[in-house]
C-alpha positions, 0 to 999 in steps of 0.5 A: 541505511540505518537498519532494515526498518530505516528510511532512505532517500533515493533518486529516480527519474521522474516521468515528466521531467528530465532531471531526477527527483528525490523519492522517499523509500521506506523499508521494514522487516516483517515477521511473516511471509511475502504471501501474508503481506499479499493476502492483506493487499488482496483484501481491498476492504482492509485498505483503510486499516493500513493506508494512513489517511484513508478513513473509509471504504465505499466499494471494492471492484469484484476483480480486485486486486487484478490490474486495472481494478479499483478501490473506492474509498475516502480520506480525511475526517468528517466533515472534510471527507474527500471521495477518491479511488485507487487503481491497481497498476501492477499485481505480481504476488508475492513480489510486487504491487503498484497502486495509483491513488487518486486524491481528488484535489491533491492529485495522483500518486504512484506507490510501489510495494516490493516484498522479498523473502528473508528466511521465515520473514520478509523485507517490504519496501514502499516507494511513492512519488507524485504523478499529478497535482499540487504535491508535484510542486512541493520541493523534493525535501518537503514532499519526501519528509511528509511521505517518508513519515506517513509511509513508515506508519503505513508499513507499521500498520501493514505489518500488524495485519500481515503478521497477525493474520488479519480477519479475511486473510488467513487460510489463503486467498484465491487472488494469490492462487491458493485455496483456502482450507479454513472452514467458515464458522457461522457468526453467533448472534 
């Protein structure tokens, strides 16, 4: 596979086709715990900081990251900004999250993030496949090449946040079943 930080093409059954579809799978070794990764994922407001292409957050459902909860965000650069959403389809911290980003005219995708502890570090794998839209019409090699490089950067950004204790993620998260022990300090103005 070329190391833990590598990229590998795998074949998986496509839900609407009988044949298998090649899918890019990115893997990264992070110097943090699985809980640290899931603290970042649990904070919907951090989504544009780690997801490549997302330019801003508009709203986060109060129930985020519960299954069925939605993030309301935009992608693109002004003036070509498209408002879209991402729905949490599976939330099983600190092991697995499955998101369903809706990209307007680009279509819908399924993104699975799997995390496994490795000592005091963890291995994070991200897999993405198109569900609807014109990206499903792309040849597998084209879709995989684009997705694989974008998701390598996505994991790079996620690592910065998880390893560095992004604001709003340190001290635990009620979404993970932990109580925060960090005291809230007032902001000096």
